[in-house]
N, C-alpha and C positions, 0 to 999 in steps of 0.2 A: 292550463287553458281548457275551458269547458268544450266538450265535444258536442256541438249543437247539431240537432237533426236538420236534414235538408228541408227548407221551407216548402219546396214543391211537393215533397213526399208527405209532409204534414197536411197540405191541402188535399192531396189525393186520398189520404187516409180518411179525412173528414168526409170527402165525397163518397167513398165506398161505404162508410158507416151510414151515411144518410140514405143511400140507395138500399142498403140492407133494411133499414127501419121502414122504408116505404114499400118494401117488397117489389122493387123495380128490377126483377130478375133479368129481363132482356137487356136493359141498359147496363146493368152491372156486369153481366157476362161479356158484353161487347167491350166494356172498359178494361176488364181484366185481361182479355185477349190481346189488347193493344199494348199492355204494359210489359216491360222486361221481367223475366222470371225472378231475377234478383231483387227487383223492386217489390214484387208481390210478396216474396219471402220476407223482406224487411218489414213491410207493413203488417204481415201476419204476426210478427213478433210482439206487436203492441195490441193485438186483438184478444178478446176473450175466446176460450176454446169453442164455444158455440158459434161465434162470429166467424172464426176460421173455417169451421166445418161447412157452414152455409156458403161462404164465399168460394171455397175450393170446389164444392159440388157444382158450382155454376160455370167453372172453367171446362169448356167442351172439348177443346183441342187436346188430343192425347199427348202430343209432343210437348205442348206447353205445360200440361199437368205434370209430366215427368220432370221437366226442367225446374219447376217450382219446388218439387220434392228434393231435388239434388241441391238446391240453394238454401234449404231450410235446415234448422238445427234438428238433431236426431229426435228429441222429445216431441217436436212439432210434427215430424214425419210419422212417428208412431201414432200420434193423435189423429192426424188427417187420414191415415190408412185404416184406422180401427174399424170404422163402419163399412169399409169398402170390401166386397167379397174377393176372395183369392183369384177368382176367374177374371175379375176386372183389374187386378193388380198386375197380372201377367203381361197384358199389352203395354202397360207403362214400363215394365222392366225391359221389354224388347226394344223400346225406344232409346235405351241408354247404352253408353259404352260400358265395358266390363267393370271399370273402376267405379263408375257411378252406380251401376247395378249392385255391386258389392256393398257400397255404402248404404243403399236403401235396405237391402236384405239384412245387414248387420244391425240395423236399428230395430228390427222387428224381433219378437220372441223366437227362439231357436225352432220351436215346433212349427210355427207358422211359416218361417223362412224356408224350412225344408219342404213344406207342403207346396209353396209357390214354385220352388225349383223343380219339384216333381212334375208340375204342370207345363213346364217349358219344353220346347222341342229338344231333341237329343244334342245337336251341335251347341245350342245355347246353354243347355244344362252342363255340358262338358266344359265349356269356356268359363262359366261362372264357378263351377266346382274347382277348376284349376286355380282361379283367382282366390277363392275362399281358403285354399290350402296354405297360402302364405300367411306368416305370422302378422298380426296387427303392427302398424307403425314401421313396416319394412317397405323397401322399394317395390316388392312384388304386390303388396297390398294396395298401393296407390297408382300403379301403372295402368295404362290402357293398351288394349290390343288393336287400336285404330291407328294405323300408320302405313307408310308405303315402304316396302322393302323389295328390291329388284336384284336379279342375278348380275354378277360382275361382268359377264360376257356380253350383255346387251349394249347396243350402241346408244348414243345420246338421243338420236332421233326416235328409236324404239322406246326408250325410257320416257320421253316426253309424251308419247302416245299412251303409254301405260298410266302415267300420272293423270292424264285427262279422263281416263276411265274410272279413276278412284273416287267416284262421287260420294261413296259412303263414308269416306274419311273426313272427319270434321276439320282437323287442322293439319295442313301439310307444310311444315316448316323446312323439313329436310327429307331427302331421299336416302334411305339406308341401303348399303350395298352388302350383299351376302353371297357366300359361296354355295356350292351344291348341297352342303349339309345344313344350310341355314345359319352358319356361323357369321358373325359380324366381321366384315372386312374393312369397311370404310363408310364415309358419309359425304353427301353432296348437298349443298344448299340449293334452293330453287334458282337463285340468281346464277350460281355457277352452271347449273344444268342448262338454263336457257341461253347463256352466252357462250357455251362450249361449242366446239366443232362437232356438227351432227354425225360425222363419220367415226368419231373416236368412241372407244368402249368406256364403260363406267369405271373399269379398273384403271384406266389411263388418267382420268381426271379426278378421281375420288381422293379425299383426305384420309390418309391411313392412320394418322394419330388421333384416334377418336376417344373422347371422354365417354366412358360407359360405367354403369354401376351393376353390381350383382343383385339378384332378386332378394338376397338376404341382407343387403345394406340397410342401415337405419335411415328412416325417412328424413331425419334432421340433418344427417350427413349429406344426403342427396340435395337437400334444399341449400345447404351451404355451398356445394359445388356449383349448382346452377346459378346462384346469386353472385358467386365470386367471379365466374368466367362469363357471365352475361349471355348465356345460351338459352334459346327458346324451348328446347326439349333435349332430354338426355336418354339415350337408349339403355335398356335393361336386358342383361344377359343371364343365362343360367350358368351352372358350374362348368358346362362344356363350351361356353362362349356362344351359345346359340341365342339369337335375338328372339326375345319373347314379348317385348312390349316397350313402350316409351313413357316417360314422365314429362308432362308439359308444364309450362311456366305457371299456368293458372292453378294447377295442383300444388306446385311449390309454394305459391303465395298462401294457399290454404294451410299448408303445413307450418309455414313461418308464423302465421297468425295463431294457429292452434297451440304450437309449442310455446310461444310467448305468453299466451293466456294461461296455459298449464303451469308454467314456471311461476307466474305471479300468484296464482291461486295456491300453489303448493307452499310458497314462501309465507303466505298469509295463513296457512294452516286450515284452509277451507276445503277445497276439493280440486282435483286435477281436471275436471271436465265442467266447463261453465254451464252448458245447457242442462246438465243433470242437477246442478245447484238450484236451478230455477224450477225443477220438476220434482225433486225428492221431498219427502215429508219432513216436518220440523224435527221429529224424533230421529230420523235417519241422519239428517244434517248434524244434529247435536252429537250423535255417536261418532261421526266422522271427525269432528273437531276436537273431541274429548282428549285423545292422546297428545295432540299438539299442545293444547292448553295445559295439560298436566305438567309439562316441563316448565312452563312459565309459572305455574302455581308452585312447583317445587323450588324454583329460583326465588320466588317471593318468600317462601318459608326460610330458605337459607339466609336471605338478606335480613329477615326479621331476627333470626338467631344472632346474626353478626351485629346488628344494632344493639341487641341486648348485651352482648359481650362488651360493648364499648359504652354502656349506659353511664358508667361513672364519669367518663370524659364529657359526655353530653350534659350531665347534671351540673358540671363545673362551668361549662361555657355553653349555655343554651343556644347561643347564636349559631353554633355549628349546625344545629338541626335545621335552621332556616334555609340553608343553602344546599341541603341534601337533594331536594327535588330537581333543582336546576342543574346540578352537577351530573346526577344520574340520567336525567332526561336528555341533556346535550350529548352525553356519552352514547346513550342508546340511539339517538338520531344519527350520529356519525357512524356508528356500527351498522345501522340499517343501510345507510347510503353505500358504505364500502362493500358490504355483503351483496347488495343488489347489483352493483357494478361488476363485481368479480363473477357472481353466479351467471349473470346474463352474458358476460364476456366468454365464459367457458361454454355456455350453451350455443352461442353463435360462432364460436371458433376464433373470435377476435383476440382472445387471451390464450396464449400457448402455455400449458402447464410447465413446460421446460424453462420458460423465462420467469419462474416464480419469484426470483429475487427482485427483478425489476418491478413486477407488479406490486409486491409487498412494500418495497421501499417507497414507491410513488404514493401508495395509499397512506403509509405512515407519515410521510412528509406533509401530505394534505391535512391529515389529522392534527399534526403538530402545529402547522400554520394556523389552522382554525382554533386550536386550543390556545395559542398565544394571543390571538385576537380577542376571543371571548374571555380569556383569563385576565387580560388587562381591564376589560370593561367590568367584569365581576369583581375584581380586586378593588377598583376605584369605588364601586357601589358599596362594597362591604366596609371599606375604610370610612366612607362618608356616613353610612347608616349606623355603624357600630364603632364609633371613634374611641369608645372607652376600652375596647378590647385590642390590645397591642398585637400586631402581627396578623390579625385576622384576615385583613385584605390580602396580604401576601400568601397566606395559607390557602384560602379559597381560590385565588387566582392560579397559584401553582398546581393545586389539586385538579382543577378543571382542565388545565393544559395537559397534565400527565395522564389523566383519565381518558381524555379524548384521543390522545396518541395511542395508548394501549388498546383502546376500543377499536380504532382503525386497524391496529396490528392483528388483534384477535379475529375481527370480521373478515380480513383479507386472507389470513392463514387458513382458517377453518374450511372454507369451500375448497381450497386447493388440496387440503389433506383428505377431505371426503372424496373428492374426485380421484385422488390417487388410489384410494381403496375401493373404487367403483361404487360408491354410495352417491345417490343423486343429491348434489349440494342444495338444490331448491327445496327438497323435503326437510333436510336436517339442519340447515344453516340457521333458519329463523329462531327456533326454540333455544338452540345452544348459544347463539349470539346474545339473545335477550337475557338468558340466565347468567351467562358468563360476564356480560358487561355490568349487570347489577351487582353481583358479588365482588367482582374485581374493582369496580368503581368505589364501593364502600370501603374495601380494604385499603386502597390507596389513600382515600380521603382521610380516614381515621388515623392512619399511620403518619401521614404528613402533619396532621394536627397535633398528634402526640409528640412528634419530633421538634416542632417549632414553638408550640405553645406550652411545652413542658407540663403536660397533664397526664 
């Protein structure tokens, strides 16, 4: 299914371009202010760099400018902030939560990022430096310090009063209960808080069985937990169980999208960051893809050597060569499908490596059924087209069935093996499956032909 762009956004994009051409700065500024930051960021993706720069400069509201940056891809953020002085970037950073501030700063060159942090006030500098200390793609790197945490001895009435004062907190899904040391003790939803007896303490009504994550947890693991248990936010604690932040569902959605895109690009052998693919030079992109393509090139060389070894058989029955592309092509397609399903299942947690036998047997069964189906069709075609060659239809039909079965086996086993040895299956599965299927498919095909055609 084609992912069509929103017709309304297309019309808005045309309108913005028209206002840019006519230099209608006042009208354009007013229009951009009324648009959601995510819509502006989406439109900017389709603009030329100079169009983006001019349009962004017309956004006067500081909070709106900051929100547009957080919704934009990293290469666009770098581009938009390039002409902006550091002194003007600092107010934008102050408008953001700590996780969004980290995102903006990480998109900029290290030297400039440090200069901007040095211009911030001491409390803000300390908060951002604490965030920057966590490794990328961990819970600590994507959490926000904007949340409501209250002492366990407060009454419900006092807690409600405190929540009303928390105007600086963007999203209040839950109230987190902490002890005197700041350690997480429990959680209360807003609904529970509002419906509870006003005289009771928070410790009496809180849920003590709290899902929480360590600051060192992998962001993909956090995303799986949030999506599996349908929670709107998850607390993040340090090694001493002290509450240091929360991860909200909007950040989880970003992680799921980024991880899915990363896996797809890795399997294609291109790059793990989509926005950098669009911004890197052709020479750099070619260098990134070179190692991945080398394995495919090596597989082609091995397949060529294999064909040469069986050249005598091919010279006796030239019709065998006619079916090589379809047999190898179908095997490759089945292998790609099985590898994609297993790799994505491992990434999302839907496939448990401990149940490897069930996963493999299912994929092999699917490959066998598909092989039987296409084997019958190809066998009938070969029999009709090359009626003078006895047994040819049976040979090509059996060959495509067996090759597709073994292709599904190889493509489902390999990601599980790589995962077992802590190698990212998304990176290594593609080239190994492609090479393995080509070589294995030719070996099976030629040996079945030699067995039944007596050549």
